Structure formats: C-alpha cells, structure tokens
GUVO-230228 format. One record per residue (C-alpha): residue in three letters; x, y, z. Coordinates in steps of 0.2 Angstrom, whole numbers, plus 2048, in hexadecimal, padded with zeros to 3 digits. Layout:
GUVO-230228
AlaXYZ ...
END
This chain:
GUVO-230228
Met800800800 Thr8078117FB Ala80881D80A Thr80182E808 Ala80B83E80B Phe80884A81A Thr81185A81A Phe81C85682A Asp828862832 Asn82F858840 Ser83786584B Tyr83885A85B Ala84184C852 Arg84C858849 Asp851864857 Leu851859867 Glu85B84A862 Gly85E83F872 Phe84D844879 Tyr844835871 Val847824869 Pro843821857 Trp836813856 Gln82980A84B Pro81780684F Ala8137F4850 Val80A7EC841 Ala7F77EB843 Pro7F17DA83C Glu7E07E0836 Pro7DF7F3837 Arg7CD7FA836 Leu7C880C837 Val7BD80F846 Phe7BC822847 Leu7C383183C Asn7C2843841 Arg7C084A82F Pro7BE85C835 Leu7CE85B83F Ala7D7853830 Glu7D1862825 Glu7D886E832 Leu7E9865832 Ala7E986681F Leu7EB85381E Pro7E984C80C Ile7DD83E811 Ala7CD842807 Ser7D18357F9 Met7D6827805 Asp7CA819808 Asp7C7811819 Ala7D4803816 Ala7E2810812 Leu7DC81B821 Ala7DD80C82D Ala7EE807827 Thr7F4819829 Phe7ED81B83B Thr7F380B841 Gly80580E83B Asn80580082E Ala80780D820 Leu80F81C828 Pro80D82C81E Glu81C832814 Gly82783E81F Ala82183582F Gln82F83483C Pro82882984B Ile83182C85B Ala82D82786D Gln830836878 Val839834889 Tyr83383C899 Ala83183A8AC Gly82383E8B7 His81C83F8C9 Gln80E8328C9 Phe8028348D8 Gly81083D8E0 Gly81D8308DE Phe82B8348D1 Ser82F8288C3 Pro84082E8BB Arg83D8258AA Leu82B8248A2 Gly82A829890 Asp81F823882 Gly81C811887 Arg80E80F87A Ala80E81F870 Leu818826862 Leu81983885C Val817835849 Gly81B846844 Glu816859844 Val80B863837 Ile807875835 Asp7F4877835 Arg7EA88282B His7EB890838 Gly7FE88F838 Arg7FF885849 Arg80B87784B Arg803867851 Asp809856856 Ile80184684E Ala80483885A Phe7FF82685C Lys7F981E86C Gly7F880B86E Ser80480885F Gly80F7FB868 Arg81D7F9875 Thr82B805875 Pro83B80587F Phe83280F88C Ala82480288E Arg82A7FB89E Asn81E7ED8A2 Gly8107F3896 Asp80B7EB886 Gly80B7FB87D Lys7F97F8877 Ala7E8801879 Ala7D67FB878 Val7C880286D Gly7BE80887C Pro7CB813885 Met7D081A874 Leu7BE81F870 Arg7BD826881 Glu7CB83287C Val7C183786D Leu7B183B877 Ile7B9844885 Gly7C584E87A Glu7B785386E Ala7AC85887C Met7BA863884 His7BD86B873 Ala7AB86F871 Leu7AB876882 Gly7B988287D Ile7C687A888 Pro7D8878881 Thr7DA86587E Thr7E3858873 Arg7D7851867 Ala7D584085F Leu7D883F84C Ala7D482D84A Val7D281C852 Ala7D680C848 Ala7D37FB84F Thr7E27EF84D Gly7DA7DF84C Ala7E57D885A Pro7DE7D586B Val7E47DE87B Ala7E57D588B Arg7DE7DF89A Asp7D17D88A7 Glu7CA7D0897 Met7CF7CF885 Leu7CA7DF87C Pro7CC7E586A Gly7DC7EF867 Ala7DD800860 Val7E880E85C Leu7E382085F Thr7EB82E855 Arg7EC83E860 Val7EF85085B Ala7F785C867 Ala7FF86D867 Ser80E86386E His81285487A Ile81E85E884 Arg81A85B896 Val8208608A7 Gly82784E8A8 Thr832851899 Phe83B85F8A2 Gln83C8548B2 Tyr8458468A8 Phe8538518A3 Ala85485B8B3 Thr85584B8BD Ser8638448B2 Gly86D8548B6 Glu86E8598A4 Glu86C86C8A5 Gly87186E893 Asp86286388E Val85686C899 Arg85B87C891 Lys85A875880 Leu84886F884 Ala84387F88B Glu84988987C Tyr84087D871 Thr83087F87B Ile83189287B Ala834892868 Arg825886866 His81888D872 Asp81E89F877 Pro82A8A686A Glu8278B7870 Leu8308B3880 Ala8418AF877 Gly8478C0879 Ser8418C488B Pro84F8C7898 Arg84A8B78A1 Pro8428AB894 Phe84289C89F Leu8398A58AD Ala82D8AC8A1 Leu82A89A89A Leu8258958AC Asp81A8A48AD Ala8118A089C Val80E88E8A1 Ser8078938B1 Gln7FB89F8A9 Arg7F589189D Gln7F38858AB Ala7E98918B6 Ala7DD8948A7 Leu7DC8828A3 Ile7D887B8B4 Ala7CB8898B7 Gln7C28838A7 Trp7C38718AE Met7BB8768BE Asn7AD8808B6 Val7A78718AC Gly7A98648BA Phe7B785B8B1 Ile7C38508BB His7D384B8B2 Gly7D683C8BE Val7E983A8BB Met7F184B8BC Asn8038448BD Thr8118508B7 Asp8138458A7 Asn80184A8A3 Met80385D8A5 Ala806864893 Leu810874892 Ser80587A884 Gly7F687B890 Glu7EC86E888 Thr7E3860891 Ile7EC85088E Asp7E983E891 Tyr7D7839893 Gly7D982989E Pro7CF8288AE Cys7C78398AB Ala7B483D8AE Phe7A884B8B0 Met7A084E8C1 Glu78D84B8C2 Ala7868508D4 Tyr79185E8DA Asp79D8588E7 Pro7AF8608E8 Ala7B684F8EF Thr7B18468DF Val7BD8398D9 Phe7BA82C8CB Ser7CB8258C7 Ser7CD8138CE Ile7E08168D0 Asp7DD8268DA Gln7DA81D8EB Tyr7DE82C8F6 Gly7D683A8EC Arg7E68438E7 Tyr7DE8488D6 Ala7CC84B8DD Tyr7C28598D4 Arg7C68668E2 Asn7D98628E2 Gln7DC8668D0 Pro7E28788D2 Asp7EE8738E0 Ile7F58658D6 Ala7F78708C7 Leu80287B8D2 Trp80B86C8D9 Asn80F8678C7 Leu8158788C3 Thr8208788D1 Arg8298698CB Phe82B8728BA Ala8328808C3 Glu83F8758CC Ala84486E8BB Leu8478808B4 Leu8508878C4 Pro8628858BD Leu85D88F8AD Ile85489D8B7 Asp8638A58C0 Asp8758A08C5 Asp8718A48D7 Pro8668958DD Glu85E8A08EB Gln85A8AD8DE Ala8538A08D2 Val8488998E0 Ala8418AA8E4 Met83D8AE8D2 Val83389E8CF Thr82B89F8E0 Glu8238B08DB Val81C8A88CB Leu8158998D4 Asn80E8A48E2 Ala8048AD8D4 Phe7FC89D8CE Ala7ED89D8DB Gly7E88AF8D7 Arg7E98AB8C4 Tyr7DF89C8C6 Arg7D18A58D0 Thr7D18B38C3 His7CD8A68B5 Leu7C189C8C0 Leu7B78AC8C5 Arg7B78B28B3 Gly7AF8A28AE Gln7A38A18BC Arg79D8B38B9 Ala7998AD8A7 Lys79089E8AE Leu7868A98BA Gly7818B58AC Leu78B8C38B2 Val7928CF8A5 Arg79B8DB8AF Gly7A98D68BB Glu7B18E58C4 Pro7BF8E18D0 Ala7B58E88DE Asp7A88DA8DA Asp7B58CC8DB Ala7B38C78ED Ser7A08C88ED Asp79E8BF8DC Ala7AA8B18E1 Ala7A08AF8F1 Leu7908AE8E6 Ala7978A18DB Glu79E8978EA Asp78E8988F3 Trp7858918E3 Leu7908828E3 Ala78C8808F5 Val77A8808F1 Leu77D8738E4 His7878688EF Ala77B8698FD Gly76D8648F1 Lys7778568E9 Val77385F8D8 Asp77A85B8C8 Phe7888678C4 Thr7858698B2 Leu77286A8B3 Gly7738768C2 Trp77C8838B8 Arg7728808A8 Arg7618828B1 Leu7678928B9 Ala7668998A7 Asp7548948A7 Ala75289E8B8 Ala75A8AD8AF Ala74D8AB8A1 Gly73F8AC8AF Ser73B89A8B2 Asp7428938C2 Ser7388828C2 Pro7458788B8 Leu75387E8C4 Arg74887A8D4 Ala7448698CD Leu7568648CF Phe7548668E2 Ala74C85A8EE Asp74586A8F6 Pro7408768E8 Arg7438858F5 Ala7558808F8 Pro75C88D8EC Glu75089B8F0 Asp75C8A68FB Trp76A8A48EF Leu75F8A98E0 Val75A8B98E9 Arg76C8BE8EB Trp7708B98D9 Arg7628C38D2 Ala7678D28DB Arg7788D18D4 Cys7718CF8C3 Thr7668DE8C5 Ser7758E88CA Glu77B8E58B9 Asp76B8E88B0 Ser7668F98B6 Gly7639048A7 Lys7688F689C Pro7598EB898 Glu7638E288A Val76F8DB896 Gly7628D28A0 Ser7588CC891 Gly7688C4889 Arg76E8BC89A Ala7668AB898 Glu76C8A8886 Ala77D8AE88B Met77D8A189A Arg77889388E Arg787897883 Val793893892 Asn78988689C Pro788876893 Ile77886B892 Val78285C88C Ile793855893 Pro79A843891 Arg78F83B89E Asn79882D8A5 His78B8208A3 Arg788825891 Val79B82488E Glu79C813895 Glu78C80D88B Ala79481387B Leu7A580C87E Ala79E7FB883 Ala7937FA873 Ala7A37FE869 Ser7AE7F2872 Asp7A37E4875 Glu7987E4866 Gly7A17EE859 Asp7927FA859 Leu79880C856 Ala786813855 Pro785818868 Phe79681F867 Glu79282A858 Arg78283085F Leu78B835870 Leu79983D866 Asp78C84885C Ala78484D86D Val794852876 Arg79A85C867 Arg78A86786A Pro78B86A87D Phe78187A87D Asp773875872 Glu76387687B Ala75B86A86E Leu76485C878 Ala75C861888 Ala74F853887 Ser75C846880 Pro76383888A Tyr774841889 Ala76E84F895 Glu7688438A2 Pro77383F8B2 Ala77782D8B6 Pro76C8258C3 Val7738298D4 Glu7788178D8 Val7828168C7 Thr78C8268CB Ala78F8208DD Arg7998118D7 Tyr7A08188C7 Gln7B38168C4 Thr7BE81A8B6 Phe7CD8118B1 Cys7DD8168A8 Gly7DB80A899 Thr7ED80489A 
END
C-alpha cells in the first residue's frame, strides 16, 4: 500500500536529539477504522479526502505511515500520586510528527496504543477500543465547551486482542496536541543533572509556545510565569464545568496549557467538592476540590527544574520563582470568578464587587451541595430563573424553598446591573445558556456507549453521544437522555479506570 504524504515539519526530532528514542509502531494484523475526525483533519490540512477506510485504517494504526513521518518515543519523568518516577516516557505512544495547521499553529500528531517502546516497563504498549473512544468523547466535549484540550483525530482497531481484566479489542488512538512537552519532561533532565539539556528544552519550549519571551531579560522565569498563567486559566475552566481529571501527575501537565490524558477522568454530577471517581486515587489526592492546589504543586516541581537557569545565585533564584508561584492562587481565583460571573449572568465585574460576587458564587455552590443538586443542571436551570421561571430550578431540590434566600440575593445583584439598562436583564438568560451547558459526557452514558462499541461492535450509541456532547449548550437536547443525571445509586458506586 502506498503511503500518503503529510506536510511534516518535525522540530522536536530535529532540534532535541537525545530527548527521545526513534521507534516504529507495532504491526496491526487487521486494521479497521473506527472513528475519524474529518473536521480536525481539514483543520490540520491533511490530504486524506481521497483515502478509503482501508487506507485510513492502515495510516492510523501505523501500518502505512505517511511520508515524512518520524516516529519517536519521548522520554520524561513524573511525580505519580506524589511519588517520583525518574524514568517514564512514552511506553505505548509515539510522536509521529508535527504539522502546521491552517491557522499557522504547530501541532503534534501522536499515536497511543501503538505497541511497546523502550519505556514500556511492564506494560504491553497496547490500548483497547473503549478507553480510546473515551478520549474521543471527553476531548470533543471539552473542545465544545471551549476548554483547551488535546483532541482525537482517529481511532483504528488493530484486530489484536488486549489482555486486561478480560480480553478486549485493541485499538490505536491518534491524538493531536499543541505539543507533548510536560512538566515531567523537564524533571527527567533536571534529575539527571543535565543543566545544558534543561536549558535546551526550555529554549525549545519558549520558541514553540512563547516566542515573544525569547528576548526578555529573564526568559526562563518568564516561561514559568506564562505556564502558570495558562494553568490557572485551565484549572478554573475545569472547576466551572465540574470536570475531574483524576490523574494530575506531573507527566500529565502539558506546558501548552491543554488538558491531556483522558484516563480516569469524569464529570461531577451531584455537587460535592470531595468527589473522586478514579479507582487508583484511593486517598483523594486528585479530588475535584484539590485540583487548584495540585496544579500549584506541579508548577512548583517545574520551577525546581528551572532553578539553575533562573539565576546563578540559588537563593535569588528561589526568591524569584517563589514570587511567581505565590501569584498562582490569585490568578486562579481571578479566572474562576470571571467564569462564575458569566455563569451567574453578571456582565459587570468591578474590583469592588469581587469579594461579594465570590461569596455569592460560593454560597450558590453551598446551596447545591446541601441539596445534593446536579452541578450542571443547577447552573443551567438558573438561566431559566433569569428568564422568569423558577420552577425548573426548584424542581431539582427536595425542598423547592431551599434556594429562596440565595435567589433573593442573586436577583438583587442582577438588578444592580440592570438599572437603566433593560437590555442587560432581557439578554441575561440567553447569555447564561451560552456558558452553562445542558449536556456533558454523563458517566453512565459514556459507559453505555463504550460497552456497546467494545462488546458488540455497535458504534451507534457512541456516535449519538458524540453528536450530543459536541452541542453542549443546545437547549433542544434538554429533554434528551444526554441531559439526564445518572440514578443516584449508579453515581454512588461509579469508578473510572486508567485504561492501561
């Protein structure tokens, strides 16, 4: 089979020799295309329009790599649940190459599940259809919600079984990312004592993600600051949609500010800050409420790796990075409140209102928590209250009077903005519906879709759910099964797994 040609420009392989191992994907015995993200392929300017499903399956399992591909397994370290692993790396993934998309952005194209690499340790290097389709669903949902994320370009079944608790159909995911540079990438070289390599990696990262910093007086301190800003914004967006990553290890924090690695992730249903779904997070390290603190913990590990580059005086270097790290909490709160104001339908956000607006949002969450109300629907039905109909919101509570006192405060705050500007109030409900989703990837719906695809080869439930999560704000879906929370007894025992 003749391989197609992608317009690759593989800067990581070209500029960072020694930061990876060249490697080839395992041969898939019976490749079959399961999913293809054609709009994303068009955005990437990939010449696949004339390719049939067999050619696409061969391409996206690695049986027929596109011309110009330069597959490499990247090396990195990582703190996993607080314990440091000095050598992790791509155990079942390969960076196939980089392309420049139609917007001029450099994008990685990478495989996941393409076989063992030198970093595989005890793993088999494979992936199963279900977890790879989970990456599709969650990644596309996050993209539709406007949250920076890696995205799935394709999933292709390999025709080879994968041994987990049971035998499952194998698959390869093709993932697109702004880059796969992680906090753990820096940790690997810093731990090895290779200051020159840390500098080289930092210079590459700046050139790729923050080229405007190259000429700054302290570019590496500025890089830490830029990454901190991106992470503060990202985690605030997670929190405002109830997303729980589930495995916020340092090798899963991308310096690009994209969400990466949709393993044991899930969306919260009934609001509870202590929510944990991941089966491997036995002590709640990565619980919903802990995510901002863990982000700062990870950033501190990044800062430690950069210290020798910041200043020749270690004490001065520590003082400078500490100032950046100390700013994280305030930045996070700023981003969180900005999102909460939009969710509350507040247009004006004067600094003088910050404390009272933050209290208003926090008290709303307390009302949801006390009432065990679904996080997504609680916010969405607040838009109905803004439109003059309280009943859909009150129906979410066992006691319809439970939100009464808070609603009085909220309406008073809204009125303070509307004085003399009736157009503000009249458009509030619609504005709120544009930021408060009606559809998220409900955990039970995700499991139903993945089970049908994996156990029965039936992709119809997956395709219907994918269509729904790509339209998270569409009120037409309000009466659909995709807007319904899971039964309480299902959520109470629900666990997610990493898929490895």
